[in-house]
C-alpha positions in Angstrom: 0.1 -0.1 -0.1 0.9 3.5 -1.0 1.0 6.3 1.7 -1.6 8.6 0.7 0.0 11.3 2.5 -0.9 15.3 0.6 1.0 16.8 -1.9 2.8 19.3 0.2 3.6 22.1 -2.4 3.3 25.3 -0.3 6.6 24.4 1.4 8.5 25.4 -2.0 6.7 28.1 -3.9 8.1 29.4 -6.7 10.6 32.5 -6.5 8.6 35.8 -7.1 9.3 37.7 -10.1 11.8 40.4 -10.0 11.1 43.4 -11.6 11.9 43.9 -15.5 14.9 46.3 -15.5 14.3 49.2 -17.8 16.3 49.3 -20.7 18.2 52.3 -21.4 18.4 54.2 -24.9 22.2 55.2 -24.4 25.2 53.9 -25.6 27.3 52.0 -23.0 30.2 49.8 -23.6 30.3 45.7 -22.5 32.8 44.7 -20.4 34.1 42.1 -22.3 34.8 45.2 -24.8 36.0 47.7 -22.3 39.2 47.7 -24.8 37.4 49.6 -27.6 37.4 53.5 -27.3 34.2 55.3 -26.4 32.3 57.4 -28.9 33.5 60.2 -26.8 37.1 59.6 -26.3 37.0 59.1 -30.4 35.5 62.6 -30.8 38.6 63.8 -28.2 41.2 62.3 -30.1 39.8 63.6 -33.3 39.5 67.2 -32.0 43.1 66.8 -30.7 44.6 66.0 -34.0 43.0 69.0 -35.5 44.1 71.0 -33.0 47.8 69.9 -33.5 47.2 70.7 -37.9 47.0 66.8 -38.3 43.3 66.8 -39.7 42.0 69.6 -42.5 38.9 71.1 -41.0 37.0 69.7 -44.0 37.9 66.3 -42.7 37.2 66.8 -39.3 33.8 67.8 -40.0 33.0 64.9 -42.2 34.1 62.2 -39.4 32.2 64.1 -36.7 28.9 64.3 -39.2 30.0 60.6 -39.6 30.2 59.7 -35.9 27.0 61.6 -35.1 25.2 59.7 -37.7 26.9 56.1 -36.2 25.3 57.5 -32.4 21.9 58.4 -34.2 21.3 55.0 -35.6 23.1 53.3 -32.3 20.2 55.0 -30.3 17.4 54.0 -32.9 18.9 50.0 -32.7 18.8 50.3 -28.9 15.0 51.8 -29.0 14.1 49.1 -31.6 15.5 46.2 -29.3 13.4 47.9 -26.3 10.3 47.5 -28.3 10.8 44.3 -29.6 11.3 43.2 -25.9 8.2 45.3 -24.8 6.2 43.1 -27.6 7.6 40.0 -26.7 6.3 40.9 -22.9 2.7 41.8 -24.4 2.7 39.0 -26.4 3.4 36.8 -23.2 0.7 38.4 -21.3 -1.8 38.2 -24.1 -1.3 34.3 -24.7 -1.4 34.2 -20.5 -4.5 35.9 -20.4 -6.2 33.9 -23.4 -5.2 30.7 -21.7 -6.8 31.5 -18.6 -10.1 32.8 -20.5 -10.7 29.5 -22.5 -9.9 27.3 -19.6 -6.6 26.2 -20.1 -4.9 27.0 -16.7 -3.2 23.9 -16.6 -0.7 25.4 -19.8 0.0 28.5 -17.8 3.2 28.5 -15.5 1.9 28.0 -12.0 -0.7 25.2 -13.7 2.7 23.2 -15.1 4.3 23.8 -11.8 1.1 22.5 -9.8 1.2 19.5 -12.3 4.8 18.8 -11.8 4.3 18.7 -8.2 0.8 17.0 -7.7 0.7 13.8 -10.4 2.8 11.7 -8.7 0.9 12.2 -5.5 -2.6 11.4 -7.8 -0.7 8.5 -9.6 0.0 6.9 -6.1 -3.0 7.8 -4.9 -5.1 5.5 -8.1 -2.3 2.9 -7.8 -3.0 2.1 -3.8 -6.9 2.0 -4.5 -6.7 -0.5 -7.3 -3.8 -2.3 -6.0 -6.6 -2.5 -2.5 -9.3 -3.6 -4.8 -7.2 -6.3 -6.0 -5.8 -7.5 -2.8 -9.4 -7.4 -1.2 -12.6 -7.8 -3.9 -15.0 -8.5 -1.4 -14.6 -5.3 0.6 -17.1 -2.5 -0.3 -15.5 0.8 -1.7 -17.4 3.7 -3.1 -17.2 4.1 -7.0 -15.5 1.2 -7.2 -18.1 -0.2 -10.4 -15.7 2.3 -12.7 -12.7 0.6 -12.7 -13.6 -1.1 -15.5 -13.9 2.2 -17.5 -10.0 2.9 -17.1 -9.1 -0.7 -18.8 -7.9 1.2 -22.3 -5.5 3.4 -19.9 -1.8 2.2 -20.1 -0.8 3.1 -16.4 -2.2 5.1 -13.9 0.0 8.2 -14.4 -1.9 8.2 -17.5 -4.9 8.2 -15.9 -3.8 10.9 -13.2 -2.4 13.3 -15.9 -5.7 13.6 -17.5 -7.9 13.9 -14.2 -5.0 16.0 -12.9 -5.2 18.6 -15.9 -9.0 18.8 -16.5 -8.9 19.7 -12.6 -6.2 22.6 -13.2 -8.1 23.8 -16.5 -11.0 24.3 -14.0 -9.2 25.8 -11.3 -10.5 29.1 -10.8 -14.1 28.8 -12.1 -15.5 27.9 -9.0 -17.9 25.6 -10.4 -20.3 23.4 -8.7 -19.4 20.1 -7.5 -21.4 18.3 -9.8 -20.2 20.3 -12.9 -16.7 19.7 -11.5 -17.5 15.9 -11.5 -19.2 15.7 -15.1 -15.5 17.5 -16.2 -13.6 15.0 -15.0 -15.7 12.2 -16.0 -15.7 13.8 -19.7 -11.9 14.3 -20.0 -11.9 10.5 -19.2 -14.3 9.6 -21.7 -12.5 11.5 -24.3 -9.5 10.1 -23.5 -10.8 6.4 -24.1 -12.3 7.3 -27.1 -8.8 9.0 -28.8 -7.0 6.4 -27.3 -9.0 3.9 -29.7 -9.0 6.0 -32.7 -5.5 6.3 -32.2 -5.0 2.9 -32.2 -7.1 2.0 -35.1 -6.2 5.0 -37.4 -3.1 7.0 -36.2 -2.2 8.3 -39.4 -5.9 10.1 -39.8 -5.6 11.2 -36.6 -1.9 13.0 -36.6 -3.5 14.6 -39.6 -6.2 16.2 -38.3 -4.3 17.1 -35.5 -1.8 18.9 -37.9 -4.6 20.7 -39.4 -5.2 22.6 -35.9 -8.5 20.2 -35.3 -9.1 20.4 -31.6 -8.6 17.1 -29.4 -11.9 17.7 -28.3 -13.4 17.5 -31.4 -11.8 15.2 -32.9 -13.2 12.9 -30.2 -16.8 14.1 -31.1 -19.2 11.2 -32.0 -19.7 12.4 -35.6 -15.5 12.6 -36.5 -15.1 9.3 -34.4 -18.0 7.7 -36.8 -17.0 9.3 -39.9 -13.7 7.4 -39.4 -15.1 4.1 -38.4 -13.9 4.3 -35.2 -16.7 2.6 -32.8 -18.0 5.0 -30.1 -19.3 3.9 -26.5 -21.4 6.5 -25.4 -21.2 7.1 -21.5 -24.4 8.6 -19.7 -24.2 11.5 -17.2 -24.3 8.9 -14.6 -21.3 7.6 -15.5 -19.6 10.3 -15.8 -20.5 11.5 -12.4 -19.1 8.5 -10.8 -16.2 8.2 -12.6 -15.3 11.9 -11.4 -16.3 11.2 -8.2 -13.5 8.3 -8.3 -11.1 10.8 -9.4 -11.9 13.9 -6.9 -11.2 11.8 -4.1 -7.4 11.6 -5.3 -7.3 15.2 -6.6 -8.8 16.5 -3.0 -6.6 14.8 -1.1 -3.5 16.8 -2.9 -5.0 19.7 -1.1 -4.7 21.7 -4.5 -9.0 22.2 -4.7 -11.3 21.7 -1.9 -15.1 21.7 -2.0 -17.2 24.1 -0.1 -20.8 25.3 1.0 -22.1 28.2 -0.2 -25.1 29.5 1.2 -26.9 31.7 -1.4 -30.7 32.7 -0.5 -31.4 30.4 1.8 -29.8 27.8 -0.9 -27.1 25.6 -0.2 -24.5 25.1 -3.0 -21.2 23.3 -3.3 -18.6 24.4 -5.4 -15.2 23.4 -6.1 -12.2 25.9 -5.0 -8.7 26.3 -4.8 -7.0 26.0 -1.5 -5.8 29.0 0.3 -1.9 27.2 -0.3 -2.8 27.0 -3.6 -4.1 30.8 -3.9 -0.9 31.5 -2.2 1.4 29.4 -4.8 0.1 31.1 -7.5 0.4 34.5 -6.1 4.0 33.8 -5.4 4.5 31.7 -8.8 7.3 33.4 -11.0 6.2 34.9 -14.2 6.9 33.0 -17.3 10.2 33.7 -19.0 10.0 35.7 -22.5 12.2 35.5 -25.9 12.1 38.8 -27.7 12.0 38.6 -31.5 14.8 40.7 -33.0 15.0 42.3 -36.2 17.6 43.3 -38.4 20.2 45.4 -36.9 20.6 49.4 -38.4 24.3 49.2 -37.1 27.0 46.2 -37.2 26.9 44.0 -34.4 29.6 44.2 -31.8 32.9 41.9 -33.2 33.0 38.3 -31.0 36.3 38.8 -29.0 35.5 35.0 -27.5 32.7 33.6 -26.3 30.9 36.8 -24.7 30.7 40.1 -25.7 29.6 40.3 -29.6 26.6 40.3 -31.4 23.2 42.7 -30.7 23.8 45.7 -28.7 23.3 45.1 -25.1 23.5 41.0 -25.9 24.3 39.0 -22.5 24.4 35.8 -24.4 26.8 33.6 -25.5 28.1 33.1 -29.1 27.2 29.3 -28.1 23.9 28.0 -27.1 24.7 24.7 -25.6 22.6 21.6 -25.7 19.5 21.9 -23.7 19.6 19.8 -21.1 23.1 21.7 -20.5 22.2 25.0 -21.1 21.4 26.1 -17.3 24.5 24.5 -15.7 27.9 26.7 -15.0 30.2 24.4 -17.1 28.1 24.0 -20.0 30.6 26.0 -22.0 33.5 24.4 -20.7 34.7 21.9 -23.9 34.3 25.4 -25.7 36.6 27.4 -23.7 39.2 25.1 -23.8 38.8 24.4 -27.7 40.9 26.9 -30.5 38.0 29.0 -31.7 39.9 31.5 -33.7 38.9 30.8 -37.0 35.6 30.2 -36.3 35.2 33.7 -34.3 37.3 35.2 -36.9 34.7 34.1 -39.8 31.6 34.8 -37.7 33.0 38.5 -37.1 33.7 38.9 -41.0 29.8 37.5 -41.4 28.7 40.1 -38.9 30.5 42.8 -40.8 28.5 42.3 -44.1 26.1 45.2 -44.5 22.7 44.7 -46.8 20.2 47.1 -48.6 16.4 46.4 -48.4 15.4 47.0 -52.0 12.8 49.3 -52.1 11.7 48.0 -55.6 11.0 44.8 -54.5 9.5 45.8 -51.6 7.0 48.2 -53.4 6.3 45.1 -55.3 5.0 42.8 -52.5 2.6 44.9 -50.9 0.1 44.9 -54.0 1.0 41.4 -55.0 0.2 40.3 -50.9 -2.8 42.3 -50.8 -4.1 41.6 -54.2 -3.9 37.7 -53.7 -1.9 37.3 -56.9 -1.7 33.6 -57.5 1.8 31.5 -57.3 3.7 34.3 -55.6 3.2 33.5 -51.8 2.6 30.5 -49.6 -0.9 31.1 -49.6 -3.7 34.3 -50.0 -3.8 37.3 -47.4 -7.4 36.5 -47.2 -8.8 33.5 -45.9 -11.2 31.7 -47.6 -15.2 33.1 -46.6 -17.2 31.0 -44.7 -20.2 30.5 -47.1 -23.9 31.3 -45.2 -26.2 29.2 -43.8 -28.8 27.8 -46.5 -32.5 28.7 -45.8 -35.2 26.6 -44.7 -35.5 22.9 -46.0 -32.1 22.7 -48.2 -31.9 19.8 -50.1 -29.3 17.1 -48.6 -27.0 17.7 -51.9 -26.9 21.5 -51.1 -26.5 21.1 -47.3 -23.3 18.5 -48.1 -21.8 21.1 -50.9 -22.1 23.7 -48.2 -20.9 21.9 -45.2 -17.6 20.9 -47.2 -17.3 24.9 -47.9 -17.5 25.7 -44.5 -15.0 22.9 -43.4 -12.5 23.7 -46.0 -12.6 27.6 -44.9 -12.4 27.1 -41.3 -8.7 24.9 -41.9 -7.8 27.1 -44.4 -8.3 29.9 -41.8 -6.3 27.3 -38.6 -4.0 25.6 -41.1 -2.4 29.4 -42.3 -3.2 31.6 -39.6 0.6 31.4 -38.6 2.2 31.7 -42.3 -0.3 34.9 -42.9 1.0 36.4 -39.5 5.0 35.5 -40.7 4.6 37.2 -44.2 2.4 40.2 -42.9 5.1 41.1 -40.3 7.9 40.2 -42.7 6.4 42.7 -45.1 6.1 45.5 -42.4 9.5 44.9 -41.0 11.1 45.5 -44.9 8.8 48.5 -45.3 10.0 49.8 -42.1 13.5 49.7 -43.3 13.5 50.0 -47.5 16.2 51.4 -48.8 18.4 51.3 -46.0 21.3 49.5 -44.9 20.8 46.3 -42.2 23.3 43.9 -40.3 22.4 40.6 -39.1 23.7 39.4 -36.0 25.0 35.3 -35.7 25.4 32.7 -33.2 26.3 29.1 -33.1 24.4 26.2 -32.0 26.1 23.0 -29.9 27.0 21.5 -33.5 28.6 24.8 -34.6 25.7 25.5 -37.3 25.3 29.5 -38.0 22.1 30.8 -37.6 21.0 34.8 -37.7 19.3 36.5 -34.3 16.8 38.4 -36.3 13.3 36.1 -36.8 12.1 38.2 -39.5 14.0 39.7 -42.4 16.4 37.3 -42.2 18.6 35.7 -44.9 18.2 32.6 -43.6 14.0 33.4 -44.3 11.7 32.0 -47.0 12.6 33.4 -50.4 10.5 36.4 -50.3 12.2 37.6 -47.8 16.0 36.7 -49.2 14.9 38.7 -52.2 14.2 41.9 -50.5 18.0 42.0 -49.6 21.2 42.4 -51.4 24.8 43.5 -50.4 24.9 47.0 -49.8 28.4 47.6 -51.2 28.0 47.2 -54.7 31.0 45.7 -57.0 32.1 46.2 -60.3 30.1 43.4 -62.9 32.4 42.1 -65.8 31.8 39.7 -68.2 32.0 36.6 -65.7 30.0 38.2 -63.4 27.3 38.9 -65.9 27.9 35.5 -66.9 26.9 34.4 -63.1 24.2 36.6 -62.8 22.5 35.0 -65.9 23.2 31.9 -64.4 21.7 32.5 -61.4 18.6 33.9 -62.9 18.1 30.8 -65.3 18.5 28.6 -62.2 15.5 30.5 -60.1 13.6 30.0 -63.1 13.7 26.3 -63.1 17.0 25.2 -64.6 18.6 24.4 -61.4 19.8 20.8 -62.9 20.8 21.8 -66.0 24.6 22.4 -66.9 26.2 25.5 -67.1 26.4 25.9 -70.4 22.6 25.7 -70.9 21.6 27.9 -68.1 24.1 30.4 -69.4 22.6 30.5 -72.7 18.8 30.7 -71.4 20.0 33.6 -69.3 21.6 35.2 -72.5 18.5 34.2 -74.9 16.3 36.1 -72.4 18.2 38.8 -71.1 16.1 41.3 -72.5 12.9 40.2 -71.0 14.5 40.0 -67.7 15.2 43.5 -67.7 11.5 44.3 -69.3 10.5 42.2 -66.4 12.7 44.6 -64.0 11.5 47.4 -65.3 7.8 46.9 -64.9 7.4 43.9 -62.3 3.6 44.6 -61.7 2.7 45.3 -65.7 4.6 42.3 -67.0 4.0 39.7 -64.2 3.9 37.0 -66.8 7.5 37.4 -67.2 8.4 36.1 -63.9 5.5 35.0 -62.0 5.9 31.5 -63.3 9.7 30.9 -62.0 10.1 28.3 -60.2 11.9 30.7 -57.5 9.9 34.0 -58.6 10.8 36.4 -55.9 14.6 35.4 -56.0 14.2 35.5 -60.0 13.0 38.6 -59.8 16.1 40.1 -57.6 18.4 38.6 -60.4 16.4 40.4 -63.3 16.9 43.8 -60.9 21.0 43.0 -60.6 21.0 42.1 -63.9 19.4 45.4 -65.6 21.2 47.2 -63.2 24.4 45.7 -63.9 23.7 46.5 -67.7 23.2 50.3 -66.9 25.4 50.9 -64.4 28.1 48.0 -64.2 27.8 47.6 -60.8 25.5 45.0 -58.8 24.9 43.7 -54.8 22.5 40.9 -55.9 23.1 37.7 -54.2 24.8 34.6 -56.2 23.5 31.7 -54.4 25.6 28.2 -54.6 23.6 25.2 -53.0 24.9 21.9 -52.1 23.0 19.0 -53.9 21.5 16.4 -51.7 23.9 17.0 -48.8 23.0 14.3 -46.4 23.4 11.9 -48.6 26.2 13.4 -50.4 28.4 14.0 -46.6 27.1 10.1 -46.0 28.6 8.6 -49.2 31.9 10.6 -48.8 32.5 9.2 -45.5 31.9 5.9 -46.7 33.2 5.9 -49.8 30.7 5.2 -52.0 31.4 5.5 -55.8 27.3 4.8 -56.6 25.5 7.4 -54.0 28.6 9.8 -54.7 28.0 9.9 -58.4 24.1 10.9 -57.8 24.7 13.5 -55.1 27.7 15.1 -57.8 30.4 14.3 -55.8 32.3 13.5 -58.8 32.2 13.4 -62.6 31.4 16.2 -64.8 27.7 16.1 -65.4 24.9 16.8 -63.0 23.2 13.8 -61.9 20.1 14.0 -59.2 19.4 11.4 -56.5 15.9 12.5 -56.0 15.0 12.0 -59.6 16.4 8.2 -60.1 14.3 7.5 -56.5 11.4 8.8 -58.2 12.2 7.0 -61.3 12.7 3.5 -59.4 9.1 4.1 -57.9 7.4 4.9 -61.2 8.7 1.1 -62.0 7.5 -0.4 -59.0 4.1 1.3 -59.6 4.1 0.3 -63.0 5.0 -3.5 -61.7 2.4 -3.3 -59.2 -0.2 -2.1 -62.2 0.5 -4.9 -64.2 1.2 -8.1 -61.7 -0.2 -6.6 -58.3 -3.9 -7.9 -56.8 -6.6 -5.4 -57.4 -5.7 -3.1 -54.5 -2.2 -2.6 -55.4 -3.5 -2.3 -59.6 -5.8 0.7 -58.2 -3.4 2.3 -55.5 -1.0 2.0 -58.3 -3.1 3.8 -61.1 -3.9 6.4 -58.8 -0.5 7.5 -58.1 0.9 7.2 -61.9 -2.0 9.7 -62.7 -1.2 11.5 -59.7 2.5 11.9 -61.1 5.3 10.8 -59.0 8.5 12.9 -59.5 11.4 14.2 -57.7 9.7 16.7 -55.5 7.4 14.1 -54.2 10.2 11.7 -52.8 12.6 15.1 -52.0 11.5 15.5 -48.3 11.7 12.1 -47.7 14.9 11.4 -48.9 16.1 14.8 -47.2 15.5 13.3 -43.6 16.7 9.9 -44.2 20.3 10.9 -42.9 19.0 12.8 -40.0 16.5 10.1 -38.5 13.2 10.5 -40.4 11.1 7.5 -40.3 8.7 5.4 -42.7 5.8 7.6 -40.3 7.2 10.9 -41.1 7.2 10.2 -44.8 3.4 9.1 -44.9 2.4 12.6 -43.0 4.4 14.0 -45.9 2.6 12.1 -48.4 -1.3 12.7 -47.1 -0.6 16.2 -47.4 0.7 16.2 -51.0 -2.4 14.1 -51.8 -4.7 16.3 -50.3 -3.1 19.4 -51.6 -4.2 17.6 -54.8 -7.6 16.2 -54.4 -8.7 19.5 -52.0 -11.1 18.9 -49.4 -11.8 15.5 -48.6 -14.8 14.4 -46.5 -13.7 12.6 -43.3 -16.2 9.7 -44.5 -14.1 9.1 -47.5 -10.9 9.9 -46.2 -9.2 6.6 -45.2 -10.0 5.5 -48.6 -8.9 8.2 -50.7 -6.0 9.6 -48.4 -4.9 7.6 -45.7 -4.7 4.1 -47.3 -2.7 5.5 -50.9 -0.5 7.4 -49.0 0.6 4.6 -46.7 1.1 2.5 -49.9 3.2 5.3 -51.6 5.2 5.5 -48.3 6.1 1.6 -48.4 7.1 2.1 -52.3 9.3 5.3 -51.6 10.7 3.7 -48.5 11.6 0.5 -50.3 13.2 2.2 -53.2 15.3 4.9 -51.0 16.6 2.2 -48.8 17.4 0.2 -51.9 19.6 3.3 -53.2 20.7 5.3 -50.1 21.0 2.1 -47.9 24.9 1.1 -47.8 25.9 4.6 -47.2 23.1 4.9 -44.1 25.3 2.4 -42.4 26.9 5.3 -40.6 24.0 6.0 -38.6 24.2 2.0 -37.1 27.9 2.5 -36.4 27.2 5.7 -34.6 24.4 4.3 -32.2 26.8 1.3 -31.6 29.8 3.6 -30.5 27.7 5.7 -28.7 26.0 2.7 -27.1 29.5 1.0 -26.4 31.2 4.2 -24.8 27.9 5.7 -22.6 26.9 2.3 -20.9 30.6 2.4 -19.6 30.0 5.5 -18.4 32.5 7.3 -20.7 31.5 10.6 -22.7 31.5 10.3 -26.5 34.0 13.6 -27.2 35.8 14.6 -30.9 37.0 17.3 -33.0 35.0 18.2 -36.2 37.4 18.7 -39.1 36.9 22.6 -38.2 38.4 21.9 -34.8 34.9 22.6 -33.2 34.2 20.2 -30.0 31.5 17.6 -30.3 30.1 16.1 -26.8 27.5 13.8 -26.6 26.9 13.1 -23.0 23.0 12.6 -22.3 22.0 11.6 -19.3 19.1 9.4 -18.0 16.4 11.8 -17.6 14.5 12.3 -14.5 11.6 14.1 -16.2 8.6 11.9 -17.2 6.5 12.2 -20.2 3.2 11.3 -20.4 1.6 10.6 -23.7 -2.5 11.7 -23.2 -4.7 12.2 -26.4 -6.8 14.5 -25.4 -4.3 17.5 -23.4 -1.0 16.4 -25.6 2.5 15.5 -23.7 2.4 16.3 -20.5 5.5 16.7 -18.9 7.1 16.7 -15.1 10.2 16.8 -13.6 10.9 15.6 -9.9 14.1 17.4 -9.8 15.7 18.4 -13.2 15.7 17.1 -16.7 19.1 15.3 -16.8 20.6 16.3 -13.6 24.7 16.1 -13.0 24.4 12.8 -10.6 22.6 11.0 -13.4 23.9 7.8 -15.4 24.6 8.3 -19.0 22.0 7.3 -21.2 23.1 5.7 -24.6 19.6 5.1 -25.3 18.6 9.4 -24.7 21.7 10.3 -26.9 21.1 7.8 -30.0 17.7 9.5 -30.9 20.1 12.8 -32.2 23.5 11.1 -32.5 23.1 10.7 -36.6 21.6 14.3 -37.0 24.2 15.7 -35.1 27.0 13.9 -36.3 26.0 14.7 -40.1 25.4 18.4 -39.1 28.7 18.7 -37.2 29.9 18.0 -40.8 28.4 20.7 -43.0 28.7 23.1 -39.8 32.8 22.5 -40.2 32.6 23.2 -44.1 30.6 26.8 -43.5 33.4 27.1 -40.4 36.2 26.6 -43.6 34.6 28.8 -45.9 33.8 31.5 -43.8 37.7 32.0 -42.6 38.5 31.4 -46.3 36.4 34.5 -47.1 37.7 36.6 -44.3 41.1 35.8 -44.9 40.2 36.8 -48.7 37.8 39.4 -48.2 35.0 38.1 -50.0 31.2 38.6 -48.8 29.4 35.7 -47.9 26.3 34.7 -46.1 25.9 31.0 -45.7 22.4 29.1 -45.1 23.8 25.5 -43.7 24.8 24.3 -46.8 23.9 26.5 -48.9 26.4 30.0 -50.0 25.3 33.1 -51.2 28.0 36.1 -52.4 28.4 38.9 -55.2 28.4 38.2 -58.5 31.9 40.0 -58.8 33.0 36.8 -56.4 31.3 33.8 -57.7 33.9 32.2 -59.5 36.0 32.4 -56.9 33.5 31.4 -54.5 32.7 28.5 -56.2 36.3 27.0 -56.8 36.2 27.9 -53.1 33.7 25.5 -52.3 34.8 22.8 -54.3 38.6 22.8 -53.2 37.0 22.9 -49.7 34.6 20.3 -49.8 37.1 18.2 -51.6 40.1 19.0 -49.7 37.8 18.3 -46.4 36.5 14.8 -47.0 39.6 13.3 -49.0 40.9 12.9 -45.6 39.5 9.7 -43.4 36.9 11.5 -41.4 35.3 8.6 -39.8 38.8 6.8 -39.1 40.0 9.5 -37.5 37.0 10.0 -35.4 37.0 7.1 -34.2 41.3 7.2 -33.4 40.4 10.6 -31.2 37.6 8.8 -29.3 39.3 5.5 -28.0 42.4 7.8 -27.8 40.4 10.4 -25.2 38.6 7.1 -23.7 40.7 4.2 -23.9 37.9 2.2 -24.9 38.0 0.1 -28.4 35.4 1.0 -31.1 33.8 -1.0 -34.4 35.2 0.0 -37.2 33.5 2.7 -39.3 32.1 1.7 -42.6 34.0 1.8 -45.9 32.8 0.8 -48.8 36.1 1.8 -50.7 34.6 2.1 -54.2 35.4 5.9 -54.5 38.5 7.6 -55.5 38.9 10.4 -52.6 41.1 12.3 -54.8 37.9 12.7 -57.2 35.6 14.3 -54.5 35.0 17.8 -54.8 35.8 17.5 -58.6 32.1 17.7 -60.1 31.7 21.6 -60.8 27.8 20.6 -60.1 28.6 19.8 -56.6 27.5 23.4 -55.6 25.1 24.8 -58.1 
């Protein structure tokens, strides 16, 4: 028997929220950059030099004017950062208020803390009750008849999570006792329905959740019956008895308590928070918030180490450590001991680039967004209109059509709401800084990947954001630079898999049309809207026009590595077949995605001819749909990083639904789910056939991680750029309780992964493949940034893609090919194995090496970056 001692959450209340420090718009000097001269000191030096006759009056006036302009920009930038912080705080408060109003107090900060404290006690209380029932079945006890209703739950923690969340959602509502019990019982009923649906139709359930359909609505009789899932309806009495059974455990926590209320000579029993619960809520620290910074108006501060750089008044380090160690004082120790001089030099070079926000493109984006021009935006600005309700006695056919249109409109509003907000904010940000010079602060994650600090208006954003940004410093355009502009335009138009000669010829043949499109983008929309990447293509058109008119350009030429994930694995394993498809060597372009798509079409044709009746029907459907590289690309891209069959099936559900439009739930299983599962199995099989050999790296990494961490040894090594990699996941003390009604409820007993917890290979193996592959593409970025800094070449990376001036595109292309080949010609997996063994003394298995690819040929294909 478990002792039913109340959970005492009042003894350890959360710390009260400290007052938010006011941000000043004054220029300050960070402690780590105290060696930098203040603006006042620079002014004095200039004035003294003038008095000594070392500067002319005109030169002094120009310097003073420039200094004053910089100070004004600095103050404006600090004010922008302050406003971003205020917006984040207001958004946090608004979100918290909304959650409280709609009855989701369990999602608030104090609700989560109360859940963490109480869930173990509630689960133990229920366990003790069930155990007592099993040991003494003849003993009478209240509400024992409801125990069979919990048979579908996998644990008492699952029951406790649902019941406690439902109770916390009613924390401040002062409901009557009967209503409170009904809510508890209703939550268990809905959870039971969703458990059955998750077992019968998991694909359909995941799709409804992704579409924004509430879990309560998914558990409704109408939805479940449409998905052919059996529904057992509970009576009000059943819900009341189930609620009464659970309320006993919840009241025992002293979180809520029933009290008698006398009103107008009537007695009413209501459920209210206890005094200690209210005290805890009052003392609960406000939830932290993170501001979304915009582009900077002044250059970011240089990094002189792990601190002191980036945005003004930034106190965060250059490296964001892995999440489970972020709060530890020693989280950055292995970065402090590593030699990151070259990496920091590359980041400072990256932060020095200024960008100009194109007034021409911004002027085109606003009317096309508000006008609903098709093909230019990820969605329309205005959501679909919900049709009016029909009059009296509508026909069944009319009612069905109207309801389908209404459902499609509701789904469009819910699914595309965040996309519409993102586009609108991006446009507003561009309009605020149009035709001005802006900068970006950068930071690194624990794998060494580079990210911009601004969330909107970034060179790492979607195509319509990237197209508004060009280098503020324009460079001369000679014949070679003009050739790169023409080839880049052809690539954005849809020829990214053609030869360089074909792209150049297309550009030369269409240069007049591109100039015409740049002169009047809205009037000659047909000249550029049909491009594969319309906004980057328009940017190239404007760049070509400017280069022809002035001989100068700041447009960005982008060079993207082809199939980077499989290509990296092919280089590591020396696999010739996959390496050729990823353009590691050779002299002509190859496309891995097209090869897998053609293999899938071949399999479909075989099923159409030789398969059973079901396979014939499904193969015919997909052959009519059309299986091309765009359909198989997402699954192939995710495979090296841990992509699964289920993720592939979900992606095919979205693709099929986008083609068919709205499909009623009654037909969803047969028109969407079954075809998607079938096609996922085809793509998965063909993908393994082609890239399966290079995926052996994932198995080798997991084997090494398991051997090391099971011995209590941390897995540490250095990437090719010297970046320190560390795998030290520990056994988590948090317990994730997946519920279907309220999502995944996590609670923490002490801390996520405490220092004294043992190392966990199971936990580490969930991400080691993705982290290791990303460490190699990050090493490539670090090397390229350092070389670009040495050569004073402007460059902007986006993981495995790089942008530069037309004038330096040829130099950058050669640099990318040489650096990739130079890095991957070395036996990197063998070096990694030797370094780990030297550090730990643990012998590891041999890494996979197919030996069919000549390492000296890696990086010789000019289409590796294109």
